[in-house]
LOMI-246940 format. One record per residue (C-alpha): residue number from 1; residue in three letters; x, z, y. Coordinates in nm, 2 decimals. Layout:
N
- NUM;ALA;X;Z;Y
...
This chain:
558
- 1;MET;1.27;-2.84;-1.93
- 2;ASP;0.97;-3.00;-1.76
- 3;ASN;0.88;-2.68;-1.58
- 4;ILE;1.22;-2.67;-1.40
- 5;VAL;1.19;-2.77;-1.03
- 6;GLU;1.51;-2.92;-0.90
- 7;ARG;1.62;-2.73;-0.60
- 8;VAL;1.99;-2.68;-0.65
- 9;PRO;2.22;-2.67;-0.35
- 10;ASN;2.50;-2.92;-0.33
- 11;VAL;2.38;-3.11;-0.64
- 12;SER;2.21;-3.45;-0.61
- 13;ARG;1.88;-3.51;-0.78
- 14;ASN;2.02;-3.78;-1.01
- 15;THR;2.32;-3.56;-1.10
- 16;LEU;2.09;-3.27;-1.18
- 17;LYS;1.87;-3.50;-1.40
- 18;GLY;2.18;-3.60;-1.59
- 19;ILE;2.29;-3.24;-1.64
- 20;ILE;1.95;-3.14;-1.77
- 21;LYS;1.93;-3.45;-2.00
- 22;ASP;2.26;-3.37;-2.16
- 23;LYS;2.19;-3.02;-2.29
- 24;SER;2.53;-3.00;-2.47
- 25;SER;2.73;-3.05;-2.15
- 26;GLN;2.93;-2.76;-2.00
- 27;SER;2.76;-2.84;-1.66
- 28;PHE;2.42;-2.77;-1.82
- 29;ILE;2.54;-2.44;-1.97
- 30;ASP;2.69;-2.34;-1.63
- 31;LEU;2.36;-2.42;-1.46
- 32;LEU;2.16;-2.22;-1.71
- 33;ILE;2.39;-1.92;-1.69
- 34;LYS;2.40;-1.92;-1.31
- 35;GLY;2.04;-1.99;-1.27
- 36;LEU;1.91;-1.73;-1.51
- 37;GLY;2.18;-1.47;-1.45
- 38;ALA;2.11;-1.14;-1.28
- 39;GLY;2.13;-1.10;-0.91
- 40;TYR;1.90;-1.18;-0.62
- 41;ALA;1.80;-1.54;-0.52
- 42;GLY;2.07;-1.70;-0.32
- 43;GLU;2.35;-1.49;-0.46
- 44;SER;2.50;-1.81;-0.61
- 45;LYS;2.57;-2.07;-0.35
- 46;ASP;2.65;-2.34;-0.61
- 47;TYR;2.35;-2.32;-0.84
- 48;THR;2.00;-2.17;-0.84
- 49;LEU;1.76;-2.26;-1.12
- 50;PHE;1.40;-2.26;-1.01
- 51;ARG;1.11;-2.25;-1.25
- 52;LYS;0.77;-2.37;-1.14
- 53;GLY;0.56;-2.20;-1.41
- 54;GLU;0.21;-2.31;-1.50
- 55;LEU;-0.04;-2.13;-1.28
- 56;PHE;-0.32;-1.93;-1.43
- 57;LYS;-0.66;-2.11;-1.47
- 58;SER;-0.85;-1.79;-1.39
- 59;VAL;-0.78;-1.44;-1.27
- 60;LEU;-0.99;-1.13;-1.30
- 61;ILE;-0.97;-0.90;-1.00
- 62;ALA;-1.01;-0.54;-1.11
- 63;ASN;-1.07;-0.40;-0.76
- 64;ARG;-1.31;-0.41;-0.47
- 65;GLY;-1.34;-0.44;-0.09
- 66;GLU;-1.08;-0.60;0.13
- 67;ILE;-0.80;-0.63;-0.13
- 68;ALA;-1.04;-0.80;-0.37
- 69;LEU;-1.14;-1.05;-0.10
- 70;ARG;-0.77;-1.10;-0.02
- 71;VAL;-0.69;-1.19;-0.38
- 72;ILE;-1.00;-1.41;-0.41
- 73;ARG;-0.88;-1.62;-0.11
- 74;ALA;-0.52;-1.65;-0.25
- 75;CYS;-0.65;-1.76;-0.59
- 76;LYS;-0.88;-2.03;-0.43
- 77;GLU;-0.59;-2.17;-0.23
- 78;LEU;-0.38;-2.19;-0.54
- 79;GLY;-0.66;-2.36;-0.73
- 80;ILE;-0.73;-2.06;-0.96
- 81;ARG;-1.08;-1.95;-1.05
- 82;PRO;-1.13;-1.59;-0.92
- 83;ILE;-1.35;-1.36;-1.13
- 84;ILE;-1.46;-1.02;-0.98
- 85;ILE;-1.59;-0.71;-1.14
- 86;TYR;-1.82;-0.49;-0.93
- 87;THR;-2.01;-0.16;-0.96
- 88;LYS;-2.37;-0.11;-0.85
- 89;PRO;-2.29;0.01;-0.50
- 90;ASP;-2.09;-0.31;-0.44
- 91;LYS;-2.35;-0.56;-0.54
- 92;GLU;-2.39;-0.70;-0.19
- 93;SER;-2.02;-0.71;-0.10
- 94;LEU;-1.85;-1.01;0.03
- 95;ALA;-1.61;-1.01;-0.26
- 96;VAL;-1.90;-1.05;-0.50
- 97;ARG;-2.04;-1.33;-0.28
- 98;PHE;-1.72;-1.53;-0.26
- 99;ALA;-1.59;-1.50;-0.62
- 100;ASP;-1.65;-1.79;-0.85
- 101;LYS;-1.80;-1.54;-1.10
- 102;ALA;-1.90;-1.18;-1.06
- 103;VAL;-1.97;-0.93;-1.35
- 104;CYS;-2.14;-0.60;-1.29
- 105;ILE;-1.94;-0.32;-1.46
- 106;GLY;-2.19;-0.04;-1.40
- 107;SER;-2.17;0.29;-1.22
- 108;PRO;-1.92;0.37;-0.94
- 109;GLU;-1.64;0.52;-1.16
- 110;LYS;-1.62;0.21;-1.38
- 111;TYR;-1.34;0.05;-1.17
- 112;LEU;-1.12;0.29;-1.38
- 113;ASP;-1.27;0.20;-1.72
- 114;ILE;-0.97;0.01;-1.87
- 115;HIS;-1.14;-0.08;-2.20
- 116;LYS;-1.45;-0.23;-2.04
- 117;ILE;-1.24;-0.43;-1.79
- 118;ILE;-1.03;-0.57;-2.07
- 119;ALA;-1.35;-0.66;-2.26
- 120;ILE;-1.49;-0.85;-1.95
- 121;ALA;-1.15;-1.03;-1.91
- 122;LYS;-1.17;-1.15;-2.27
- 123;LYS;-1.53;-1.25;-2.24
- 124;THR;-1.47;-1.45;-1.92
- 125;LYS;-1.15;-1.60;-2.06
- 126;ALA;-0.94;-1.47;-1.77
- 127;ASP;-0.57;-1.55;-1.81
- 128;ALA;-0.46;-1.26;-1.60
- 129;ILE;-0.58;-0.94;-1.42
- 130;HIS;-0.49;-0.86;-1.06
- 131;PRO;-0.53;-0.48;-1.00
- 132;GLY;-0.50;-0.49;-0.62
- 133;TYR;-0.39;-0.15;-0.49
- 134;GLY;-0.53;0.19;-0.58
- 135;PHE;-0.74;0.23;-0.89
- 136;LEU;-0.54;0.09;-1.18
- 137;ALA;-0.26;-0.08;-0.99
- 138;GLU;0.00;0.16;-1.10
- 139;ASN;-0.15;0.26;-1.44
- 140;ALA;0.10;0.20;-1.71
- 141;GLU;-0.16;0.25;-1.99
- 142;PHE;-0.37;-0.03;-1.84
- 143;ALA;-0.06;-0.26;-1.81
- 144;ASP;0.01;-0.19;-2.18
- 145;LEU;-0.35;-0.27;-2.28
- 146;CYS;-0.33;-0.60;-2.10
- 147;ALA;-0.01;-0.69;-2.28
- 148;LYS;-0.16;-0.60;-2.62
- 149;ASN;-0.46;-0.82;-2.55
- 150;LYS;-0.24;-1.11;-2.43
- 151;ILE;-0.37;-1.09;-2.08
- 152;THR;-0.11;-1.10;-1.80
- 153;PHE;-0.10;-0.80;-1.58
- 154;ILE;-0.01;-0.92;-1.23
- 155;GLY;0.25;-0.66;-1.16
- 156;PRO;0.56;-0.51;-1.33
- 157;THR;0.57;-0.41;-1.70
- 158;ALA;0.42;-0.08;-1.82
- 159;LYS;0.78;0.04;-1.89
- 160;THR;0.88;-0.03;-1.53
- 161;ILE;0.57;0.14;-1.39
- 162;ARG;0.65;0.45;-1.59
- 163;MET;1.01;0.44;-1.48
- 164;LEU;0.94;0.39;-1.11
- 165;GLY;0.58;0.51;-1.06
- 166;ASP;0.66;0.86;-1.18
- 167;LYS;0.83;1.01;-0.88
- 168;ALA;1.07;1.23;-1.07
- 169;SER;1.17;0.94;-1.30
- 170;ALA;1.21;0.71;-1.00
- 171;ARG;1.45;0.97;-0.84
- 172;ASP;1.67;0.96;-1.15
- 173;THR;1.66;0.58;-1.16
- 174;MET;1.76;0.55;-0.80
- 175;LEU;2.04;0.81;-0.83
- 176;LYS;2.19;0.60;-1.12
- 177;ALA;2.17;0.29;-0.90
- 178;GLY;2.36;0.46;-0.62
- 179;VAL;2.07;0.49;-0.38
- 180;PRO;2.08;0.79;-0.15
- 181;VAL;1.83;1.05;-0.27
- 182;LEU;1.74;1.39;-0.11
- 183;SER;1.85;1.70;-0.30
- 184;GLY;1.57;1.80;-0.54
- 185;SER;1.46;1.91;-0.88
- 186;LYS;1.30;1.78;-1.20
- 187;PRO;0.94;1.87;-1.27
- 188;LEU;0.90;2.25;-1.22
- 189;ALA;0.78;2.50;-1.48
- 190;SER;0.70;2.79;-1.24
- 191;ALA;0.70;2.92;-0.89
- 192;GLU;1.00;3.13;-0.98
- 193;GLU;1.19;2.82;-1.08
- 194;ALA;1.10;2.66;-0.75
- 195;ILE;1.22;2.96;-0.55
- 196;ALA;1.55;2.96;-0.74
- 197;ILE;1.61;2.59;-0.68
- 198;ALA;1.51;2.62;-0.31
- 199;LYS;1.79;2.88;-0.27
- 200;LYS;2.04;2.63;-0.38
- 201;ILE;1.90;2.34;-0.18
- 202;GLY;1.83;2.53;0.13
- 203;TYR;1.50;2.55;0.34
- 204;PRO;1.29;2.38;0.45
- 205;VAL;1.17;2.22;0.12
- 206;ILE;0.87;2.02;0.02
- 207;LEU;0.67;2.03;-0.31
- 208;LYS;0.55;1.69;-0.43
- 209;ALA;0.32;1.59;-0.71
- 210;VAL;0.49;1.39;-0.98
- 211;ASP;0.20;1.15;-1.00
- 212;GLY;0.13;1.19;-0.63
- 213;GLY;0.01;0.97;-0.35
- 214;GLY;-0.18;0.99;-0.03
- 215;GLY;-0.04;1.33;0.06
- 216;LYS;-0.21;1.50;-0.23
- 217;GLY;-0.02;1.79;-0.40
- 218;MET;0.23;1.81;-0.11
- 219;ARG;0.33;2.14;0.06
- 220;ILE;0.61;2.22;0.31
- 221;ALA;0.78;2.56;0.28
- 222;ARG;1.02;2.70;0.54
- 223;LYS;1.09;3.03;0.36
- 224;GLU;1.05;3.20;0.02
- 225;ASP;0.71;3.35;0.10
- 226;ASP;0.57;3.01;0.20
- 227;LEU;0.70;2.86;-0.13
- 228;ALA;0.55;3.13;-0.34
- 229;LYS;0.21;3.07;-0.18
- 230;ALA;0.24;2.69;-0.17
- 231;TYR;0.32;2.65;-0.54
- 232;PRO;-0.02;2.74;-0.70
- 233;SER;-0.21;2.54;-0.44
- 234;ALA;0.01;2.23;-0.48
- 235;THR;-0.02;2.23;-0.86
- 236;ALA;-0.40;2.29;-0.84
- 237;GLU;-0.44;2.00;-0.60
- 238;ALA;-0.22;1.78;-0.81
- 239;GLU;-0.43;1.86;-1.12
- 240;SER;-0.75;1.79;-0.94
- 241;ALA;-0.63;1.46;-0.78
- 242;PHE;-0.43;1.31;-1.06
- 243;GLY;-0.51;1.50;-1.38
- 244;ASN;-0.14;1.62;-1.39
- 245;SER;-0.04;1.95;-1.23
- 246;ALA;0.34;1.88;-1.24
- 247;VAL;0.53;1.91;-0.91
- 248;TYR;0.89;1.89;-0.81
- 249;LEU;1.09;2.02;-0.52
- 250;GLU;1.28;1.82;-0.26
- 251;ARG;1.47;1.90;0.06
- 252;TYR;1.25;1.85;0.36
- 253;VAL;1.38;1.64;0.65
- 254;GLU;1.24;1.74;0.99
- 255;ARG;1.09;1.47;1.22
- 256;PRO;1.20;1.18;1.00
- 257;LYS;1.09;0.82;1.03
- 258;HIS;0.91;0.67;0.73
- 259;ILE;1.06;0.32;0.66
- 260;GLU;0.97;0.10;0.37
- 261;PHE;1.12;-0.23;0.25
- 262;GLN;0.90;-0.51;0.10
- 263;ILE;1.05;-0.65;-0.22
- 264;LEU;0.97;-0.96;-0.42
- 265;ALA;1.13;-1.00;-0.77
- 266;ASP;1.08;-1.26;-1.04
- 267;ASN;1.14;-1.24;-1.42
- 268;TYR;1.48;-1.41;-1.40
- 269;GLY;1.67;-1.14;-1.21
- 270;ASN;1.61;-1.28;-0.86
- 271;VAL;1.53;-1.02;-0.60
- 272;ILE;1.48;-1.04;-0.22
- 273;HIS;1.36;-0.81;0.05
- 274;LEU;1.14;-0.92;0.34
- 275;GLY;1.24;-0.67;0.59
- 276;GLU;1.10;-0.33;0.67
- 277;ARG;0.78;-0.17;0.79
- 278;GLU;0.76;0.14;1.02
- 279;CYS;0.50;0.38;0.87
- 280;SER;0.57;0.70;1.06
- 281;ILE;0.23;0.74;1.23
- 282;GLN;0.07;0.96;0.97
- 283;ARG;-0.18;1.24;0.94
- 284;ARG;-0.14;1.47;0.64
- 285;HIS;0.11;1.23;0.49
- 286;GLN;-0.14;0.94;0.51
- 287;LYS;-0.04;0.63;0.69
- 288;LEU;-0.26;0.53;0.99
- 289;ILE;-0.05;0.27;1.18
- 290;GLU;0.22;0.04;1.05
- 291;GLU;0.46;-0.20;1.22
- 292;ALA;0.70;-0.48;1.12
- 293;PRO;0.98;-0.46;1.19
- 294;SER;1.06;-0.10;1.28
- 295;PRO;1.18;-0.05;1.64
- 296;ALA;1.44;0.19;1.50
- 297;ILE;1.62;-0.05;1.26
- 298;THR;1.91;-0.26;1.38
- 299;PRO;2.01;-0.58;1.20
- 300;GLU;2.31;-0.40;1.05
- 301;LEU;2.10;-0.11;0.92
- 302;ARG;1.84;-0.35;0.79
- 303;GLU;2.10;-0.54;0.59
- 304;LYS;2.24;-0.21;0.45
- 305;MET;1.91;-0.06;0.36
- 306;GLY;1.76;-0.39;0.23
- 307;GLY;2.07;-0.45;0.02
- 308;ILE;2.05;-0.11;-0.14
- 309;ALA;1.68;-0.16;-0.21
- 310;VAL;1.74;-0.50;-0.37
- 311;ASN;2.02;-0.38;-0.59
- 312;ALA;1.82;-0.08;-0.71
- 313;VAL;1.52;-0.29;-0.79
- 314;ALA;1.73;-0.55;-0.97
- 315;ALA;1.90;-0.28;-1.18
- 316;ALA;1.56;-0.15;-1.28
- 317;GLY;1.45;-0.50;-1.41
- 318;TYR;1.16;-0.51;-1.17
- 319;SER;0.93;-0.81;-1.13
- 320;GLY;0.65;-0.88;-0.88
- 321;ALA;0.58;-0.74;-0.54
- 322;GLY;0.69;-0.38;-0.46
- 323;THR;0.79;-0.14;-0.19
- 324;VAL;1.09;0.09;-0.17
- 325;GLU;1.03;0.38;0.07
- 326;PHE;1.29;0.58;0.26
- 327;LEU;1.31;0.86;0.51
- 328;LEU;1.54;0.80;0.80
- 329;ASP;1.68;1.09;1.00
- 330;GLY;1.80;1.11;1.36
- 331;LYS;2.15;1.01;1.26
- 332;ASN;2.04;0.70;1.07
- 333;ASN;2.10;0.86;0.73
- 334;PHE;1.84;0.73;0.49
- 335;PHE;1.70;0.87;0.16
- 336;PHE;1.48;0.72;-0.11
- 337;ILE;1.15;0.89;-0.15
- 338;GLU;0.94;0.66;-0.38
- 339;MET;0.86;0.31;-0.50
- 340;ASN;0.52;0.16;-0.50
- 341;THR;0.49;-0.08;-0.79
- 342;ARG;0.21;-0.29;-0.64
- 343;ILE;0.10;-0.48;-0.33
- 344;GLN;0.07;-0.24;-0.04
- 345;VAL;-0.23;-0.19;0.19
- 346;GLU;-0.01;-0.28;0.49
- 347;HIS;0.15;-0.60;0.34
- 348;GLY;-0.02;-0.81;0.60
- 349;VAL;0.22;-0.72;0.89
- 350;THR;0.51;-0.84;0.68
- 351;GLU;0.33;-1.17;0.62
- 352;MET;0.27;-1.21;0.99
- 353;VAL;0.64;-1.18;1.08
- 354;THR;0.79;-1.37;0.79
- 355;GLY;0.53;-1.63;0.71
- 356;VAL;0.54;-1.55;0.34
- 357;ASP;0.21;-1.51;0.16
- 358;LEU;0.29;-1.21;-0.06
- 359;VAL;-0.02;-1.22;-0.27
- 360;LYS;0.03;-1.58;-0.36
- 361;GLU;0.39;-1.51;-0.44
- 362;GLN;0.29;-1.22;-0.66
- 363;ILE;0.05;-1.44;-0.85
- 364;LYS;0.30;-1.72;-0.89
- 365;ILE;0.57;-1.48;-1.02
- 366;ALA;0.33;-1.34;-1.27
- 367;SER;0.26;-1.69;-1.39
- 368;GLY;0.62;-1.75;-1.48
- 369;ALA;0.75;-1.91;-1.16
- 370;SER;1.08;-1.80;-1.01
- 371;LEU;1.11;-1.70;-0.65
- 372;ALA;1.06;-1.98;-0.41
- 373;TYR;1.27;-1.81;-0.15
- 374;ARG;1.64;-1.70;-0.12
- 375;GLN;1.74;-1.41;0.10
- 376;GLU;1.88;-1.64;0.36
- 377;ASP;1.54;-1.81;0.38
- 378;ILE;1.37;-1.49;0.52
- 379;SER;1.36;-1.46;0.89
- 380;ILE;1.17;-1.19;1.09
- 381;ILE;1.00;-1.35;1.39
- 382;GLY;0.82;-1.14;1.65
- 383;HIS;0.64;-0.81;1.59
- 384;ALA;0.32;-0.71;1.41
- 385;ILE;0.11;-0.38;1.42
- 386;GLU;-0.16;-0.27;1.19
- 387;CYS;-0.43;-0.01;1.26
- 388;ARG;-0.63;0.12;0.97
- 389;ILE;-0.99;0.15;1.08
- 390;ASN;-1.16;0.43;0.88
- 391;ALA;-1.52;0.54;0.88
- 392;GLU;-1.43;0.88;0.99
- 393;SER;-1.50;1.10;1.29
- 394;PRO;-1.18;1.15;1.49
- 395;TYR;-1.37;1.42;1.69
- 396;ASN;-1.45;1.62;1.38
- 397;ASP;-1.12;1.65;1.20
- 398;PHE;-1.16;1.30;1.05
- 399;ALA;-1.46;1.39;0.84
- 400;PRO;-1.58;1.08;0.65
- 401;ASP;-1.90;0.92;0.77
- 402;VAL;-2.14;0.72;0.56
- 403;GLY;-2.44;0.50;0.62
- 404;GLN;-2.53;0.14;0.72
- 405;ILE;-2.33;-0.05;0.97
- 406;THR;-2.58;-0.18;1.23
- 407;THR;-2.33;-0.38;1.44
- 408;TYR;-2.00;-0.53;1.33
- 409;LEU;-1.82;-0.75;1.58
- 410;THR;-1.45;-0.83;1.53
- 411;PRO;-1.19;-0.92;1.80
- 412;GLY;-1.03;-1.26;1.82
- 413;GLY;-0.77;-1.47;1.98
- 414;PRO;-0.41;-1.57;1.91
- 415;GLY;-0.21;-1.34;1.68
- 416;ILE;-0.51;-1.13;1.56
- 417;ARG;-0.60;-1.08;1.20
- 418;VAL;-0.88;-0.86;1.07
- 419;CYS;-0.88;-0.79;0.69
- 420;SER;-1.21;-0.64;0.58
- 421;SER;-1.51;-0.72;0.36
- 422;CYS;-1.73;-0.53;0.60
- 423;HIS;-2.03;-0.69;0.78
- 424;THR;-2.34;-0.60;0.97
- 425;GLY;-2.58;-0.44;0.72
- 426;ALA;-2.30;-0.32;0.49
- 427;VAL;-2.34;0.03;0.36
- 428;ILE;-2.04;0.27;0.37
- 429;SER;-2.06;0.45;0.05
- 430;PRO;-1.94;0.81;-0.03
- 431;HIS;-1.81;0.68;-0.37
- 432;TYR;-1.49;0.52;-0.23
- 433;ASP;-1.24;0.55;0.04
- 434;SER;-1.33;0.54;0.41
- 435;LEU;-1.11;0.25;0.51
- 436;ILE;-1.34;-0.03;0.63
- 437;ALA;-1.10;-0.27;0.81
- 438;LYS;-0.73;-0.34;0.89
- 439;LEU;-0.67;-0.47;1.23
- 440;MET;-0.33;-0.66;1.26
- 441;CYS;-0.19;-0.80;1.58
- 442;ALA;0.13;-1.00;1.63
- 443;GLY;0.33;-1.09;1.94
- 444;LYS;0.66;-1.24;2.03
- 445;THR;0.78;-0.89;2.12
- 446;ARG;0.67;-0.53;2.04
- 447;ALA;0.53;-0.49;2.39
- 448;GLU;0.31;-0.80;2.35
- 449;ALA;0.20;-0.68;2.01
- 450;ILE;0.10;-0.34;2.15
- 451;SER;-0.09;-0.50;2.44
- 452;ARG;-0.27;-0.74;2.21
- 453;THR;-0.36;-0.45;1.98
- 454;GLU;-0.50;-0.25;2.27
- 455;ARG;-0.71;-0.55;2.38
- 456;ALA;-0.83;-0.61;2.02
- 457;LEU;-0.93;-0.24;1.97
- 458;SER;-1.14;-0.26;2.29
- 459;GLU;-1.33;-0.56;2.15
- 460;PHE;-1.38;-0.42;1.80
- 461;ILE;-1.74;-0.30;1.79
- 462;ILE;-1.86;-0.10;1.49
- 463;GLU;-2.19;0.08;1.51
- 464;GLY;-2.39;0.29;1.26
- 465;VAL;-2.09;0.50;1.15
- 466;GLU;-1.82;0.67;1.34
- 467;THR;-1.47;0.51;1.32
- 468;THR;-1.11;0.60;1.41
- 469;ILE;-1.09;0.33;1.68
- 470;PRO;-1.07;0.59;1.96
- 471;PHE;-0.78;0.76;1.78
- 472;HIS;-0.58;0.43;1.76
- 473;ARG;-0.64;0.36;2.13
- 474;LEU;-0.51;0.70;2.22
- 475;VAL;-0.20;0.68;2.00
- 476;LEU;-0.11;0.33;2.15
- 477;SER;-0.13;0.47;2.50
- 478;GLN;0.13;0.74;2.44
- 479;PRO;0.46;0.68;2.63
- 480;ASP;0.67;0.78;2.33
- 481;PHE;0.48;0.54;2.10
- 482;ARG;0.54;0.26;2.34
- 483;LYS;0.91;0.34;2.35
- 484;GLY;0.92;0.34;1.97
- 485;ASN;1.00;0.71;1.95
- 486;VAL;0.78;0.78;1.65
- 487;TYR;0.82;1.01;1.35
- 488;THR;0.61;1.15;1.07
- 489;SER;0.50;1.46;1.27
- 490;PHE;0.41;1.26;1.58
- 491;ILE;0.03;1.32;1.56
- 492;GLU;0.07;1.70;1.53
- 493;GLU;0.35;1.74;1.79
- 494;LYS;0.17;1.52;2.05
- 495;HIS;-0.16;1.71;1.98
- 496;ILE;-0.34;1.38;1.94
- 497;ILE;-0.64;1.54;1.76
- 498;LYS;-0.67;1.81;2.02
- 499;ALA;-0.66;1.55;2.30
- 500;LEU;-0.93;1.35;2.13
- 501;LYS;-1.16;1.64;2.12
- 502;LYS;-1.09;1.74;2.47
- 503;GLY;-1.14;1.39;2.60
- 504;ARG;-1.49;1.37;2.45
- 505;LYS;-1.65;1.57;2.72
- 506;SER;-1.99;1.40;2.66
- 507;HIS;-2.01;1.54;2.31
- 508;PRO;-2.28;1.82;2.34
- 509;LEU;-2.14;2.04;2.06
- 510;ILE;-1.82;2.08;2.26
- 511;LYS;-1.99;2.22;2.56
- 512;LYS;-1.95;2.60;2.55
- 513;GLU;-2.24;2.67;2.79
- 514;LEU;-2.50;2.55;2.54
- 515;GLY;-2.73;2.83;2.43
- 516;ARG;-2.81;2.91;2.06
- 517;LYS;-3.15;2.73;2.07
- 518;GLU;-3.00;2.41;2.22
- 519;LYS;-2.72;2.42;1.96
- 520;LEU;-2.97;2.46;1.68
- 521;LEU;-3.17;2.16;1.81
- 522;ILE;-2.86;1.94;1.83
- 523;ILE;-2.74;2.04;1.48
- 524;THR;-3.09;1.98;1.34
- 525;ALA;-3.11;1.64;1.50
- 526;ALA;-2.76;1.55;1.37
- 527;ALA;-2.85;1.67;1.02
- 528;SER;-3.17;1.45;1.03
- 529;ARG;-2.96;1.15;1.12
- 530;TYR;-2.71;1.23;0.84
- 531;LEU;-2.99;1.27;0.58
- 532;GLU;-3.15;0.94;0.69
- 533;LYS;-2.82;0.77;0.63
- 534;ARG;-2.77;0.93;0.30
- 535;ARG;-3.13;0.83;0.19
- 536;HIS;-2.99;0.49;0.10
- 537;VAL;-2.66;0.61;-0.04
- 538;PRO;-2.64;0.82;-0.36
- 539;VAL;-2.44;1.14;-0.33
- 540;ALA;-2.12;1.14;-0.54
- 541;LYS;-1.96;1.44;-0.70
- 542;GLN;-1.59;1.47;-0.64
- 543;SER;-1.40;1.42;-0.96
- 544;ASN;-1.06;1.32;-1.10
- 545;TRP;-1.14;0.95;-1.11
- 546;MET;-1.26;0.95;-0.75
- 547;ALA;-0.95;1.14;-0.63
- 548;GLU;-0.73;0.89;-0.81
- 549;ALA;-0.92;0.60;-0.65
- 550;ARG;-0.86;0.75;-0.31
- 551;ARG;-0.49;0.80;-0.34
- 552;GLU;-0.23;0.64;-0.10
- 553;ALA;-0.40;0.72;0.23
- 554;ALA;-0.67;0.46;0.25
- 555;GLU;-0.63;0.25;-0.05
- 556;GLN;-0.98;0.12;-0.10
- 557;GLU;-1.23;-0.02;0.14
- 558;ILE;-1.59;-0.13;0.15
């Protein structure tokens, strides 16, 4: 019982010691039952048993970029030795520099080599593996392999990942738990089956990849002809992206808000939520701007949605950090869409408004500790906004850009946080996702957070590659965004991309009066600059492993 931390309401320390010492007493049995019983932390007002758990001595981080650096910092603050794997393109990364030990795993795709990662973990005597997000974070086979080799996977069990990570299975799990779910189907066998089910559900409908993420394998259909055409392209994209062509059908909600609830759960049945995030600003189903809390959620709706998320996660036996995602319609009806069984890219905005270090809590829970917080301990103070800064051209349909960063100057001041492993001289590689930084700004109010974000974006200087900073500045200037009137089709309906292109009058390729010769000279010069950039960066062929690594919008950074 040495690992029990005495934090039991209404029971004195001496009384508690007496109860624990006399293991045969009814009081001890009551304490044990109530402390380890199912339910979220704080459910019992009389007793809550807290376990400290012995922290890992070393953790292997099976990831790269910003999230690898984030986990390294959390480990160091907990007194844990961080070990990093890296591929050849990441040799000069900040994560490699700051880890206590770094091991080269080889070529770019090796972040998905589960057997090699396990071998390195055993060789370096790592107690646990943190998968970050993307790559192997939701790979049940990898979680299984960790367990077989007696290495702790910092995340839920393989069984839970299979149950909640598979979108069709997650739908069934949530239905059984009483969570509102949109009308839909099981994995489809053919386009004909999809059409038959759509007639029962009613149009519009959306096809989704069973193993999907990042908008891959998703198609909206508003009539039968649309669905017949969409089915083969959705299955082909799902196969290419995830190695699984299976798709299912779901009723499509027009102009919904995308709301997600952050969850923490331990191994003793305790589950809490840390409020919601607004993730409605998207392009092609990929998140670009996130907020906490959502301007659309009232305290009453937060309690209702959060309670449903907590109960569903508890019923599934989940442990670790996770996110339950919903669609919210104009009448405040909400529907489960998926659960992410990992830490999210946008977890930082929740940290800024709750003061809870989610990565540290994730590590402590995996080490055997119980939750250090009860639901009533969680308060949302102020407002935070995150902008995902990608190495993409907002003037050229967000085409990825590559090359060396020649200038990298980040903004500063109160309430500003930049999560990135980027620096002047860093090379943006074609091998991984284009996200290079996450800019997070907090304020006492949403208006202050917006103003601070605008100022920070104006100070953020990245040269050498094109970035999406102009896109973010334009979105934040929109009157409807400032009022909180956002929804998943906001970018398309407000013609943001068109406005960006129109606003860049100085871009020579946009000027219609240019003659053929002038255009050819401009294109040749642009091609020369591009090839000069690529001279230092090997060209990568698109493949299944790369597509998987790129899922969930912008899940990997330099």
